[in-house]
TORLO-346692 format. One record per residue: x, z, y of N, C-alpha, C, O in turn; residue number from 0. Coordinates in steps of 0.05 Angstrom, whole numbers, padded with zeros to 5 digits. Atoms other than C-alpha are relative to their C-alpha. Layout:
NODE  neast    nup nnorth caeast   caup canorth  ceast    cup cnorth  oeast    oup onorth resi
NODE      X      Z      Y      X      Z       Y      X      Z      Y      X      Z      Y  NUM
...
//
This chain:
NODE  neast    nup nnorth caeast   caup canorth  ceast    cup cnorth  oeast    oup onorth resi
NODE  00025  00015 -00007  02490 -00847   03321  00006 -00022  00020 -00004 -00044  00018    0
NODE -00007  00020 -00021  02520 -00882   03382  00015 -00023 -00013  00011 -00046 -00005    1
NODE -00016  00021  00013  02570 -00920   03338 -00018 -00018 -00016 -00014 -00042 -00017    2
NODE  00019  00017  00016  02514 -00943   03292 -00016 -00018  00018 -00020 -00042  00012    3
NODE  00016  00016 -00019  02472 -00966   03351  00017 -00023  00011  00007 -00045  00015    4
NODE -00017  00021 -00012  02532 -01004   03379  00006 -00022 -00020  00006 -00046 -00013    5
NODE -00007  00020  00020  02551 -01038   03314 -00024 -00017 -00009 -00021 -00040 -00015    6
NODE  00024  00013  00011  02480 -01056   03292 -00022 -00003  00020 -00046  00000  00014    7
NODE  00020  00000 -00021  02445 -01063   03358 -00021 -00023 -00004 -00044 -00020  00005    8
NODE  00019  00022  00004  02413 -01130   03337 -00023  00009 -00017 -00046  00002 -00012    9
NODE  00021 -00010  00017  02374 -01095   03282 -00020  00018  00016 -00044  00017  00012   10
NODE  00017 -00018 -00015  02348 -01042   03330 -00016 -00016  00021 -00038 -00008  00028   11
NODE  00015  00017 -00019  02329 -01096   03380 -00024 -00013 -00014 -00046 -00015 -00003   12
NODE  00023  00011  00016  02286 -01129   03325 -00021  00022 -00005 -00044  00016 -00006   13
NODE  00018 -00022  00005  02256 -01061   03311 -00016  00010  00024 -00037  00021  00022   14
NODE  00011 -00011 -00025  02240 -01046   03384 -00030 -00009  00004 -00046  00008  00011   15
NODE  00029  00008 -00004  02174 -01088   03389 -00019  00016 -00018 -00041  00023 -00009   16
NODE  00017 -00016  00018  02146 -01051   03328 -00003  00028  00010 -00025  00040  00010   17
NODE  00001 -00028 -00010  02164 -00983   03357 -00017  00001  00025 -00033  00020  00029   18
NODE  00016  00001 -00024  02133 -01003   03424 -00030 -00003 -00007 -00047  00010  00005   19
NODE  00028  00003  00008  02070 -01026   03389 -00013  00026 -00009 -00035  00033  00000   20
NODE  00011 -00026  00010  02060 -00960   03352 -00001  00021  00022 -00020  00037  00023   21
NODE  00000 -00020 -00022  02078 -00920   03414 -00024 -00005  00019 -00037  00014  00028   22
NODE  00021  00007 -00020  02028 -00957   03459 -00028  00000 -00012 -00047  00010  00001   23
NODE  00026  00004  00011  01971 -00971   03412 -00008  00019 -00022 -00032  00020 -00029   24
NODE  00006 -00019  00020  01975 -00917   03359  00003  00029  00009 -00015  00045  00007   25
NODE -00005 -00028 -00008  02006 -00854   03388 -00010  00005  00028 -00019  00027  00034   26
NODE  00009 -00003 -00028  01989 -00865   03462 -00029  00008  00002 -00036  00026  00016   27
NODE  00029 -00007 -00001  01913 -00865   03451 -00007  00027 -00010 -00029  00037 -00005   28
NODE  00007 -00027  00010  01918 -00798   03416 -00004  00020  00022 -00015  00042  00018   29
NODE  00005 -00018 -00023  01919 -00767   03485 -00030  00004  00005 -00038  00025  00014   30
NODE  00029 -00002 -00005  01845 -00782   03489 -00015  00016 -00020 -00040  00019 -00017   31
NODE  00015 -00015  00021  01828 -00741   03427 -00011  00026  00012 -00028  00039  00000   32
NODE  00010 -00025 -00012  01818 -00682   03474 -00029 -00001  00008 -00042  00020  00012   33
NODE  00028  00002 -00007  01750 -00709   03493 -00018  00010 -00022 -00042  00016 -00017   34
NODE  00016 -00012  00022  01726 -00685   03424 -00005  00029  00005 -00024  00040 -00006   35
NODE  00003 -00029 -00005  01734 -00614   03451 -00010  00004  00029 -00010  00027  00039   36
NODE  00011 -00002 -00027  01704 -00629   03520 -00027 -00013  00002 -00035 -00028 -00016   37
NODE  00024  00015 -00007  01639 -00650   03550  00008 -00022  00019  00005 -00020  00043   38
NODE -00013  00021 -00015  01669 -00715   03572 -00020 -00014  00018 -00041 -00023  00010   39
NODE  00015  00014 -00020  01642 -00746   03636  00018 -00021  00012  00038 -00014  00025   40
NODE -00018  00021 -00010  01672 -00814   03656  00007  00004  00029  00029 -00004  00038   41
NODE -00005 -00003 -00029  01666 -00796   03730  00023  00020  00004  00039  00017  00021   42
NODE -00020 -00021 -00003  01709 -00734   03721  00026 -00006 -00015  00047  00005 -00008   43
NODE -00024  00007  00015  01758 -00764   03671  00007  00021 -00021 -00007  00040 -00025   44
NODE -00009 -00018  00022  01797 -00730   03615  00006  00028  00011 -00001  00047 -00002   45
NODE -00010 -00025 -00009  01827 -00675   03657 -00021  00018  00012 -00020  00043  00009   46
NODE  00020 -00016 -00015  01767 -00653   03698 -00025  00007 -00016 -00040  00025 -00008   47
NODE  00023 -00006  00017  01715 -00654   03643  00002  00028 -00012  00024  00036 -00020   48
NODE -00001 -00028  00009  01696 -00583   03621  00004  00002 -00031 -00005 -00015 -00046   49
NODE -00005 -00005  00028  01720 -00555   03554 -00025  00012 -00013 -00038  00029  00000   50
NODE  00023 -00012  00015  01667 -00539   03502  00009  00009 -00028 -00008  00018 -00044   51
NODE -00010 -00010  00025  01711 -00522   03443 -00010 -00016 -00024 -00008 -00040 -00024   52
NODE  00008  00013  00025  01683 -00536   03374 -00030 -00007 -00001 -00041 -00012 -00023   53
NODE  00029  00003 -00001  01611 -00546   03396 -00009 -00028 -00011 -00029 -00029 -00025   54
NODE  00007  00026  00010  01610 -00621   03380  00003 -00002 -00030 -00014 -00014 -00044   55
NODE -00004 -00001  00029  01637 -00609   03310 -00023  00015 -00013 -00034  00007 -00033   56
NODE  00022 -00017  00011  01585 -00554   03298 -00026 -00016  00001 -00042 -00015 -00018   57
NODE  00025  00016 -00002  01530 -00600   03323 -00001 -00022 -00022 -00022 -00027 -00033   58
NODE  00000  00021  00021  01552 -00655   03274 -00005  00013 -00027 -00021  00002 -00043   59
NODE  00003 -00012  00026  01556 -00607   03215 -00029  00010 -00004 -00039  00011 -00026   60
NODE  00027 -00009  00001  01486 -00581   03232 -00021 -00023  00003 -00045 -00018  00000   61
NODE  00018  00023 -00004  01457 -00651   03244 -00014 -00007 -00026 -00003 -00004 -00048   62
NODE  00016  00007  00023  01402 -00674   03197  00012 -00025 -00014  00006 -00031 -00037   63
NODE -00012  00024  00012  01443 -00738   03186  00027  00005 -00012  00039 -00013 -00024   64
NODE -00026 -00006  00010  01507 -00703   03167  00002 -00005 -00030  00020 -00019 -00039   65
NODE -00001  00003  00029  01491 -00700   03093 -00003 -00029 -00008  00010 -00038 -00027   66
NODE  00004  00028  00006  01467 -00772   03093  00025 -00017  00004  00033 -00032 -00014   67
NODE -00023  00017 -00006  01527 -00804   03126  00024  00008 -00017  00039 -00010 -00025   68
NODE -00022 -00008  00017  01577 -00762   03087 -00004 -00009 -00028  00015 -00019 -00041   69
NODE  00006  00009  00028  01543 -00778   03021  00005 -00030 -00003  00018 -00038 -00022   70
NODE -00003  00029  00002  01540 -00853   03035  00029 -00008  00002  00038 -00025 -00013   71
NODE -00029  00007 -00003  01613 -00855   03058  00015  00008 -00024  00032 -00008 -00033   72
NODE -00015 -00009  00023  01638 -00815   02999 -00007 -00018 -00025  00011 -00024 -00040   73
NODE  00008  00016  00024  01598 -00856   02947  00013 -00027  00002  00023 -00037 -00018   74
NODE -00013  00026 -00003  01623 -00922   02975  00030  00002 -00004  00042 -00015 -00017   75
NODE -00029 -00004  00004  01694 -00895   02978  00007  00004 -00029  00027 -00006 -00038   76
NODE -00005 -00004  00028  01689 -00872   02906 -00003 -00025 -00016  00013 -00031 -00035   77
NODE  00004  00026  00013  01662 -00939   02883  00025 -00018  00004  00035 -00029 -00015   78
NODE -00023  00016 -00006  01720 -00974   02917  00025  00011 -00014  00042 -00005 -00023   79
NODE -00022 -00012  00014  01769 -00925   02886 -00001 -00006 -00029  00020 -00011 -00042   80
NODE  00003  00006  00029  01742 -00937   02816  00007 -00029 -00005  00017 -00036 -00027   81
NODE -00007  00028  00004  01752 -01012   02826  00028 -00007  00010  00036 -00030  00011   82
NODE -00027  00004 -00009  01823 -01002   02853  00017 -00015 -00020  00034 -00031 -00012   83
NODE -00017  00014  00019  01855 -01027   02787 -00005 -00030 -00002  00011 -00044 -00015   84
NODE  00007  00029  00003  01822 -01096   02793  00023 -00018  00010  00031 -00036 -00004   85
NODE -00022  00016 -00009  01878 -01126   02837  00024  00002 -00019  00039 -00017 -00022   86
NODE -00023 -00004  00018  01930 -01096   02789 -00004 -00017 -00025  00014 -00032 -00034   87
NODE  00006  00015  00024  01896 -01127   02728  00001 -00030  00006  00010 -00046 -00011   88
NODE -00001  00028 -00007  01888 -01193   02765  00028 -00010  00002  00034 -00033 -00006   89
NODE -00028  00008 -00003  01962 -01195   02782  00013 -00003 -00027  00028 -00022 -00031   90
NODE -00012  00001  00027  01981 -01181   02710 -00009 -00025 -00015  00006 -00039 -00028   91
NODE  00011  00023  00014  01935 -01236   02684  00012 -00026  00012  00019 -00044 -00003   92
NODE -00012  00024 -00013  01960 -01287   02736  00029 -00003 -00008  00039 -00025 -00013   93
NODE -00029  00001  00007  02032 -01269   02718  00004 -00010 -00028  00026 -00020 -00034   94
NODE -00002  00010  00028  02018 -01287   02645 -00005 -00030 -00003  00000 -00041 -00024   95
NODE  00005  00028  00002  01999 -01358   02662  00026 -00015 -00002  00045 -00009  00012   96
NODE -00024  00014  00005  02050 -01407   02637  00003 -00025  00018  00025 -00033  00025   97
NODE -00001  00024 -00017  02032 -01468   02679  00003  00009  00030 -00015  00023  00040   98
NODE -00005 -00008 -00028  02061 -01460   02750 -00021 -00012  00018 -00029  00000  00038   99
NODE  00020  00012 -00017  02011 -01509   02779 -00027  00014 -00002 -00039  00020  00019  100
NODE  00026 -00015  00003  01951 -01473   02750  00002  00028  00012 -00017  00038  00023  101
NODE -00004 -00026 -00011  01981 -01407   02771 -00003 -00001  00031 -00016  00017  00042  102
NODE  00003  00003 -00029  01986 -01431   02844 -00029 -00005  00007 -00038  00005  00028  103
NODE  00029  00006 -00005  01915 -01458   02840 -00016  00026 -00001 -00033  00031  00016  104
NODE  00015 -00025  00003  01888 -01391   02815  00006  00019  00023 -00013  00031  00033  105
NODE -00007 -00018 -00022  01926 -01352   02868 -00014 -00009  00026 -00024  00008  00041  106
NODE  00013  00010 -00024  01899 -01397   02923 -00030  00005  00000 -00041  00014  00020  107
NODE  00029 -00005  00002  01827 -01392   02898 -00007  00029  00003 -00027  00036  00016  108
NODE  00007 -00028 -00001  01830 -01317   02891  00005  00014  00026 -00009  00032  00034  109
NODE -00005 -00014 -00025  01862 -01298   02957 -00012 -00015  00024 -00010 -00005  00047  110
NODE  00012  00015 -00023  01827 -01352   03000 -00023  00016  00012 -00026  00015  00037  111
NODE  00022 -00015 -00013  01764 -01308   03010  00009  00021  00020 -00007  00029  00038  112
NODE -00009 -00021 -00019  01807 -01257   03047  00000 -00011  00028 -00003  00005  00047  113
NODE -00002  00011 -00027  01811 -01305   03106 -00027 -00008  00011 -00029 -00019  00033  114
NODE  00027  00006 -00009  01736 -01314   03111 -00009  00023  00018 -00006  00046  00012  115
NODE  00010 -00020 -00019  01705 -01278   03171 -00021  00017 -00013 -00037  00007 -00029  116
NODE  00020 -00018  00011  01663 -01217   03154 -00028 -00010  00007 -00047 -00006 -00008  117
NODE  00026  00010 -00009  01606 -01248   03194 -00009 -00023 -00019 -00033 -00024 -00027  118
NODE  00006  00022  00018  01609 -01310   03149 -00006  00011 -00028 -00025  00002 -00041  119
NODE  00005 -00012  00026  01613 -01267   03086 -00028  00012 -00002 -00042  00007 -00021  120
NODE  00027 -00012  00001  01551 -01228   03104 -00021 -00022  00002 -00042 -00019 -00011  121
NODE  00019  00022  00000  01516 -01293   03122 -00003 -00013 -00027 -00025 -00021 -00035  122
NODE  00001  00011  00028  01534 -01320   03053 -00017  00018 -00018 -00032  00009 -00035  123
NODE  00016 -00018  00016  01505 -01257   03022 -00030 -00003  00005 -00046 -00003 -00013  124
NODE  00028  00003 -00006  01440 -01266   03059 -00011 -00026 -00012 -00034 -00027 -00020  125
NODE  00010  00025  00011  01436 -01338   03036 -00002  00001 -00031 -00023 -00007 -00042  126
NODE  00000  00000  00029  01455 -01327   02963 -00020  00020 -00012 -00030  00017 -00034  127
NODE  00017 -00021  00010  01412 -01264   02956 -00028  00000  00013 -00043  00019  00010  128
NODE  00027  00002 -00012  01351 -01287   02995 -00022  00001 -00021 -00019 -00012 -00042  129
NODE  00021 -00001  00021  01286 -01270   02958 -00015 -00026 -00003 -00029 -00029 -00023  130
NODE  00015  00025  00002  01258 -01339   02972  00018 -00024 -00007  00010 -00040 -00024  131
NODE -00017  00024  00005  01316 -01389   02972  00027  00007 -00013  00043 -00011 -00018  132
NODE -00025 -00008  00010  01373 -01348   02943  00005 -00010 -00029 -00013 -00010 -00045  133
NODE -00008  00011  00027  01411 -01376   02882 -00006  00021 -00022 -00016  00015 -00043  134
NODE  00004 -00021  00021  01409 -01309   02845 -00029  00005 -00006 -00036  00009 -00029  135
NODE  00028 -00004  00005  01335 -01301   02854 -00013 -00024 -00014 -00032 -00021 -00029  136
NODE  00009  00023  00015  01324 -01372   02829  00005  00004 -00030 -00011 -00003 -00047  137
NODE -00007 -00006  00028  01359 -01351   02765 -00018  00021 -00012 -00028  00018 -00034  138
NODE  00018 -00022  00009  01318 -01287   02760 -00028 -00011 -00006 -00040 -00005 -00026  139
NODE  00027  00012  00003  01253 -01326   02770 -00001 -00019 -00024 -00020 -00020 -00039  140
NODE -00001  00019  00022  01276 -01378   02720 -00002  00014 -00027 -00011  00002 -00047  141
NODE  00002 -00015  00024  01281 -01324   02667 -00025  00017 -00002 -00028  00034 -00019  142
NODE  00026 -00013  00001  01211 -01300   02683 -00002  00026  00015 -00022  00041  00013  143
NODE  00000 -00024 -00015  01229 -01243   02730 -00013 -00004  00028 -00020 -00026  00035  144
NODE  00010  00001 -00027  01205 -01226   02800  00024  00000  00020  00044  00014  00015  145
NODE -00022  00001 -00019  01249 -01242   02861  00005  00028  00013 -00014  00044  00017  146
NODE -00008 -00026 -00011  01287 -01182   02890  00012 -00005  00028  00028 -00022  00032  147
NODE -00011  00001 -00027  01301 -01171   02964  00025  00019  00000  00023  00042  00008  148
NODE -00024 -00017  00005  01372 -01146   02950  00009  00014  00026  00014  00038  00026  149
NODE -00010 -00012 -00024  01394 -01135   03022 -00020  00016  00015 -00014  00028  00036  150
NODE  00020 -00017 -00011  01329 -01101   03039 -00006  00024 -00017 -00026  00038 -00013  151
NODE  00004 -00021  00019  01336 -01052   02982  00022  00021  00003  00046  00014  00002  152
NODE -00020 -00021 -00004  01371 -00985   02992  00017  00004 -00025  00041  00009 -00023  153
NODE -00015 -00005  00024  01392 -00979   02919  00020 -00023 -00006  00039 -00019 -00021  154
NODE -00018  00023  00005  01426 -01048   02920  00022 -00002  00021  00041 -00017  00017  155
NODE -00020  00003 -00022  01465 -01038   02985  00028  00006 -00009  00046 -00010 -00005  156
NODE -00027 -00008  00007  01525 -01001   02956  00013 -00018 -00020  00036 -00026 -00016  157
NODE -00013  00019  00019  01537 -01046   02895  00007 -00026  00013  00029 -00037  00009  158
NODE -00006  00025 -00014  01532 -01108   02939  00023  00003  00019  00041 -00015  00020  159
NODE -00021 -00005 -00019  01577 -01078   02992  00027  00001 -00014  00046 -00012 -00005  160
NODE -00026 -00004  00013  01632 -01058   02943  00008 -00025 -00016  00031 -00033 -00014  161
NODE -00007  00023  00016  01629 -01119   02897  00008 -00024  00017  00027 -00038  00010  162
NODE -00007  00022 -00019  01631 -01168   02955  00028  00006  00012  00043 -00013  00018  163
NODE -00027 -00007 -00010  01692 -01130   02982  00021 -00006 -00021  00043 -00015 -00014  164
NODE -00019  00006  00021  01726 -01137   02915  00005 -00030 -00002  00027 -00039 -00004  165
NODE -00002  00029  00001  01711 -01212   02914  00018 -00010  00024  00034 -00028  00021  166
NODE -00015  00010 -00024  01740 -01219   02985  00029  00009  00000  00046 -00005  00011  167
NODE -00027 -00012 -00005  01802 -01175   02979  00017  00003 -00025  00040  00009 -00023  168
NODE -00016 -00005  00025  01823 -01170   02905  00023 -00019 -00003  00045 -00011 -00010  169
NODE -00022  00020  00002  01863 -01234   02906  00022  00005  00019  00046  00002  00012  170
NODE -00020 -00007 -00020  01898 -01215   02969  00016  00025 -00007  00040  00026 -00004  171
NODE -00014 -00024  00009  01913 -01146   02942  00018 -00004 -00023  00037  00011 -00027  172
NODE -00016  00005  00024  01942 -01176   02879  00028 -00011  00008  00046 -00011 -00009  173
NODE -00026  00012 -00008  01998 -01210   02919  00023  00019 -00002  00044  00012 -00012  174
NODE -00022 -00019 -00001  02039 -01147   02927  00008  00008 -00029  00031  00014 -00034  175
NODE -00006 -00006  00028  02033 -01132   02852  00014 -00023 -00014  00031 -00019 -00031  176
NODE -00014  00023  00011  02054 -01203   02835  00030  00000  00009  00048 -00007 -00006  177
NODE -00028 -00002 -00010  02116 -01192   02879  00015  00021 -00016  00038  00018 -00022  178
NODE -00013 -00021  00016  02130 -01127   02841  00006 -00010 -00028  00027 -00004 -00039  179
NODE -00005  00011  00026  02123 -01164   02775  00023 -00019  00000  00038 -00021 -00020  180
NODE -00023  00019 -00002  02171 -01217   02798  00026  00014  00002  00047  00003 -00005  181
NODE -00025 -00016 -00002  02222 -01162   02811  00009  00013 -00026  00030  00025 -00027  182
NODE -00008 -00011  00026  02222 -01140   02738  00021 -00018 -00013  00018 -00043 -00014  183
NODE -00022  00016  00010  02287 -01163   02706 -00009 -00015 -00026 -00020 -00003 -00044  184
NODE  00009  00016  00023  02275 -01220   02656  00013  00010 -00026  00001  00006 -00048  185
NODE -00013 -00010  00024  02324 -01187   02607 -00017  00020 -00015 -00016  00023 -00039  186
NODE  00018 -00019  00013  02272 -01133   02594 -00020 -00014 -00018 -00025 -00005 -00040  187
NODE  00019  00015  00016  02222 -01184   02570  00015 -00014 -00024  00004 -00015 -00046  188
NODE -00015  00013  00021  02276 -01221   02530  00006  00020 -00022  00004  00013 -00046  189
NODE -00005 -00021  00020  02295 -01156   02495 -00025  00007 -00015 -00024  00011 -00040  190
NODE  00025 -00007  00014  02222 -01141   02480 -00008 -00022 -00019 -00018 -00016 -00041  191
NODE  00007  00023  00018  02212 -01211   02450  00018  00001 -00024  00009 -00003 -00047  192
NODE -00018 -00002  00023  02274 -01202   02407 -00009  00022 -00019 -00006  00020 -00043  193
NODE  00010 -00022  00017  02245 -01136   02382 -00027 -00005 -00012 -00037  00011 -00027  194
NODE  00026  00007  00013  02181 -01172   02363 -00024  00010  00015 -00046  00011  00003  195
NODE  00023 -00010 -00016  02136 -01146   02419 -00019 -00023  00006 -00011 -00045  00013  196
NODE  00020  00020 -00007  02071 -01183   02430 -00004  00000  00031  00008  00017  00045  197
NODE  00005  00001 -00029  02046 -01202   02499 -00013  00026  00010 -00005  00036  00031  198
NODE  00013 -00025 -00009  02001 -01141   02503  00020  00023  00000  00019  00040  00018  199
NODE -00020 -00021  00001  02059 -01096   02483  00019 -00003  00023  00028  00017  00034  200
NODE -00018  00004 -00023  02103 -01128   02536 -00013  00009  00026  00000  00020  00044  201
NODE  00015 -00008 -00024  02049 -01117   02588  00000  00031  00002  00004  00042  00023  202
NODE  00003 -00030  00001  02041 -01044   02566  00027  00014  00005  00028  00033  00020  203
NODE -00026 -00014 -00001  02115 -01026   02560  00020 -00010  00019  00040  00003  00025  204
NODE -00019  00012 -00019  02149 -01072   02610 -00013 -00004  00028 -00004  00007  00048  205
NODE  00012  00007 -00026  02101 -01098   02664 -00012  00025  00014 -00006  00030  00037  206
NODE  00014 -00023 -00013  02059 -01035   02676  00020  00021  00010  00018  00030  00032  207
NODE -00020 -00018 -00011  02119 -00987   02680  00015 -00011  00024  00024  00003  00042  208
NODE -00015  00012 -00021  02154 -01037   02724 -00014  00000  00027 -00001  00002  00048  209
NODE  00015  00001 -00025  02099 -01040   02776 -00013  00027  00007 -00026  00029  00027  210
NODE  00013 -00025 -00005  02076 -00968   02770  00007  00013  00026 -00011  00024  00040  211
NODE -00006 -00012 -00026  02115 -00943   02831 -00016 -00014  00023 -00025  00000  00042  212
NODE  00015  00015 -00020  02082 -00998   02873 -00030  00008 -00001 -00042  00011  00020  213
NODE  00028 -00008  00003  02013 -00980   02845 -00005  00028  00012 -00025  00032  00025  214
NODE  00003 -00028 -00010  02023 -00906   02862  00001  00000  00031 -00015  00013  00044  215
NODE -00002  00001 -00029  02045 -00922   02933 -00025 -00012  00013 -00035 -00002  00032  216
NODE  00025  00012 -00010  01985 -00968   02944 -00024  00019 -00003 -00041  00019  00014  217
NODE  00021 -00019  00003  01939 -00915   02916  00001  00022  00021 -00020  00030  00032  218
NODE -00003 -00020 -00021  01967 -00863   02964 -00009 -00011  00027 -00024  00003  00042  219
NODE  00009  00012 -00025  01957 -00910   03022 -00030 -00005  00002 -00042 -00001  00022  220
NODE  00029  00003  00001  01886 -00926   03000 -00014  00026  00004 -00036  00027  00016  221
NODE  00013 -00026 -00004  01870 -00852   02997  00001  00008  00029 -00016  00023  00039  222
NODE -00001 -00005 -00028  01892 -00848   03069 -00021 -00014  00016 -00025 -00009  00040  223
NODE  00022  00014 -00013  01835 -00896   03085 -00026  00004 -00015 -00045 -00012 -00013  224
NODE  00023 -00004  00018  01785 -00866   03036 -00026  00001  00015 -00046 -00010  00006  225
NODE  00025 -00003 -00015  01733 -00849   03089 -00006 -00023  00019 -00027 -00024  00032  226
NODE  00004  00024 -00017  01742 -00915   03127 -00011 -00023 -00017  00004 -00040 -00026  227
NODE  00012  00020  00018  01693 -00958   03089 -00004 -00027  00014 -00012 -00046  00000  228
NODE  00002  00026 -00014  01691 -01012   03142 -00026 -00001  00017 -00048 -00004  00006  229
NODE  00023  00000 -00018  01646 -01012   03203 -00014 -00027  00001 -00038 -00029 -00001  230
NODE  00012  00027 -00005  01636 -01087   03213 -00019 -00008 -00022 -00041 -00017 -00016  231
NODE  00017  00009  00022  01609 -01103   03145 -00024  00017 -00004 -00046  00007 -00008  232
NODE  00022 -00018  00003  01566 -01042   03139 -00021 -00004  00022 -00045 -00004  00017  233
NODE  00019  00004 -00022  01536 -01054   03208 -00014 -00027 -00002 -00038 -00029  00004  234
NODE  00013  00026  00003  01523 -01128   03194 -00020 -00001 -00023 -00040 -00015 -00021  235
NODE  00019  00000  00022  01489 -01113   03128 -00023  00020  00003 -00042  00020 -00012  236
NODE  00019 -00021 -00003  01449 -01055   03155 -00026 -00011  00013 -00026 -00027  00030  237
NODE  00027  00005 -00012  01374 -01061   03170 -00017  00025 -00005 -00009  00044 -00018  238
NODE  00017 -00023  00001  01316 -01014   03174 -00009  00007 -00029 -00016  00030 -00035  239
NODE  00009 -00005  00027  01300 -01022   03100  00021  00013 -00017  00015  00028 -00036  240
NODE -00021 -00012  00016  01368 -01002   03073  00017  00021  00015  00038  00029  00006  241
NODE -00016 -00018 -00017  01390 -00954   03128  00006  00027 -00014  00026  00039 -00008  242
NODE -00005 -00025  00014  01384 -00894   03082  00025 -00001 -00018  00037  00020 -00024  243
NODE -00025  00003  00016  01442 -00923   03041  00023 -00011  00016  00046 -00009  00008  244
NODE -00021  00015 -00015  01480 -00962   03094  00011  00016  00024  00030  00007  00037  245
NODE -00010 -00015 -00023  01488 -00908   03148  00025  00016 -00009  00023  00036 -00023  246
NODE -00026 -00013  00006  01562 -00888   03142  00011  00012  00026  00000  00008  00047  247
NODE -00012 -00013 -00024  01607 -00849   03189  00006 -00020  00022  00001 -00014  00045  248
NODE -00008  00020 -00020  01632 -00912   03224 -00024 -00010  00016 -00023 -00013  00040  249
NODE  00024  00010 -00014  01562 -00939   03240 -00013  00022  00017 -00023  00018  00038  250
NODE  00011 -00023 -00015  01539 -00869   03261  00016  00005  00025  00004  00012  00046  251
NODE -00017 -00004 -00024  01598 -00862   03309 -00006 -00022  00020 -00007 -00016  00044  252
NODE  00006  00021 -00019  01583 -00930   03339 -00027  00004  00014 -00028  00001  00039  253
NODE  00026 -00005 -00013  01510 -00913   03351  00000  00024  00019 -00013  00023  00040  254
NODE -00001 -00024 -00016  01526 -00844   03378  00017 -00005  00025  00010  00003  00047  255
NODE -00019  00003 -00022  01585 -00865   03421 -00006 -00022  00020 -00007 -00017  00044  256
NODE  00003  00023 -00017  01570 -00934   03448 -00030 -00005  00008 -00036 -00010  00031  257
NODE  00029  00005 -00006  01494 -00941   03442 -00013  00023  00015 -00030  00019  00032  258
NODE  00012 -00023 -00012  01477 -00870   03462  00018  00013  00021  00010  00033  00034  259
NODE -00019 -00010 -00020  01538 -00857   03507  00007  00029 -00004  00012  00044  00015  260
NODE -00008 -00028  00006  01554 -00791   03472  00030 -00001 -00009  00037  00002 -00032  261
NODE -00028  00005  00005  01629 -00801   03478  00014  00023 -00014  00029  00019 -00033  262
NODE -00013 -00023  00012  01652 -00731   03462 -00010  00005 -00029  00006  00011 -00047  263
NODE  00012 -00005  00027  01605 -00724   03402  00011 -00020 -00020  00019 -00013 -00042  264
NODE -00010  00020  00018  01627 -00790   03372  00030  00003 -00005  00040 -00002 -00026  265
NODE -00029 -00005  00003  01701 -00773   03385  00005  00023 -00020  00024  00022 -00035  266
NODE -00002 -00022  00019  01691 -00708   03347 -00004 -00009 -00029  00010 -00001 -00047  267
NODE  00006  00011  00026  01661 -00745   03288  00024 -00017 -00010  00032 -00015 -00033  268
NODE -00023  00016  00008  01718 -00795   03288  00025  00016 -00006  00040  00009 -00024  269
NODE -00022 -00018  00005  01769 -00739   03292 -00003  00013 -00027  00016  00016 -00043  270
NODE  00005 -00012  00026  01737 -00705   03233  00005 -00020 -00023  00017 -00012 -00043  271
NODE -00004  00021  00020  01738 -00770   03193  00030 -00005 -00004  00039 -00007 -00027  272
NODE -00029  00005  00003  01813 -00781   03208  00013  00024 -00013  00032  00021 -00028  273
NODE -00012 -00024  00012  01828 -00709   03190 -00004  00001 -00030  00014  00009 -00045  274
NODE  00006  00001  00029  01795 -00716   03122  00019 -00020 -00014  00031 -00014 -00035  275
NODE -00018  00020  00011  01835 -00780   03109  00029  00010 -00001  00043  00006 -00021  276
NODE -00027 -00011 -00001  01900 -00745   03130  00004  00021 -00022  00025  00021 -00036  277
NODE -00002 -00020  00021  01886 -00686   03083  00002 -00013 -00028  00018 -00004 -00044  278
NODE -00001  00014  00025  01872 -00733   03025  00026 -00013 -00005  00037 -00013 -00027  279
NODE -00026  00013  00002  01935 -00771   03039  00022  00020 -00008  00038  00014 -00026  280
NODE -00020 -00020  00006  01977 -00708   03038 -00003  00011 -00028  00017  00015 -00042  281
NODE  00005 -00011  00027  01944 -00681   02974  00009 -00020 -00021  00023 -00012 -00040  282
NODE -00007  00020  00020  01952 -00746   02935  00030 -00005  00000  00042 -00008 -00022  283
NODE -00029  00003 -00001  02024 -00754   02959  00014  00024 -00014  00034  00020 -00028  284
NODE -00011 -00024  00012  02039 -00682   02937 -00003 -00002 -00031  00015  00006 -00045  285
NODE  00005  00003  00029  02008 -00696   02868  00020 -00020 -00012  00031 -00015 -00033  286
NODE -00019  00021  00009  02051 -00759   02861  00028  00012 -00002  00043  00006 -00021  287
NODE -00027 -00012  00000  02114 -00719   02878  00002  00020 -00023  00023  00020 -00037  288
NODE -00001 -00020  00021  02097 -00663   02829  00001 -00013 -00028  00013 -00002 -00047  289
NODE -00001  00014  00025  02086 -00714   02773  00023 -00019 -00002  00025 -00036 -00021  290
NODE -00024  00016  00000  02152 -00747   02790 -00005 -00030  00002  00009 -00046 -00010  291
NODE  00006  00028 -00005  02120 -00812   02812  00010 -00007  00028  00020  00010  00043  292
NODE -00008  00009 -00027  02136 -00853   02874 -00018  00013  00020 -00042  00017  00015  293
NODE  00016 -00012 -00021  02112 -00822   02939  00010 -00010  00027  00032 -00021  00029  294
NODE -00007  00009 -00027  02113 -00836   03013  00022  00017  00012  00039  00006  00027  295
NODE -00022 -00017 -00010  02157 -00776   03029  00004  00023 -00020  00022  00040 -00016  296
//
């Protein structure tokens, strides 16, 4: 180990800032997770606050909002999981374009929304979906329908939340699959063409198997974030009319922890959320290993 460090010290020096970042900002704050098991009082600090065990977790499980926030978080997470193949399909379609200029244009147009601020995106949704001046409602009225207050409707919150996320992030997510497609050896396609394979057959038997390990790895990583549906967007889109559908774990933690100053209670909820994500990550990774697919470990 010493000899390796001496010979390749430059590489370890480059790695050092990343290790320090994770140590300071990822692993260091884990010390504060103990407040989930205490009645945390800022005056007394972490060490002096009294232990209360699992009482905050029990309180959350017995809360009248437990079923609501869990249901909303799970439904949104499932919607996003069902739409997970969209970036894969987009990457395959872009990869089939023959014109390099048009391909670059399509890539730029599709991943540009990723750089738009969430505040701006939600503002655009309010403008486009406005019941009075919104473009979509103008189309509905033009066909003889009645205007719909989409962002004030509980049943429309989840579809709008998920579809707008796909619009904003699908192009950016396709980049990694395009890189994987670029790594497929051209001789495989040449051999398939010689054998008389059509484009669809080449996609099925060359492209998809070639990027499948990358798809599995990204699916495992996404499962590790399954319960993290995104606080900022949910909070910005939330109002009193759609709260029954928009109250997710992240917004509930914010209201309990920062607005109501229930630090220990909100820490317990956040710990529960992270624990569920961790369990899902381990389970999906184990399934990938058992099916002889790519896995994280």
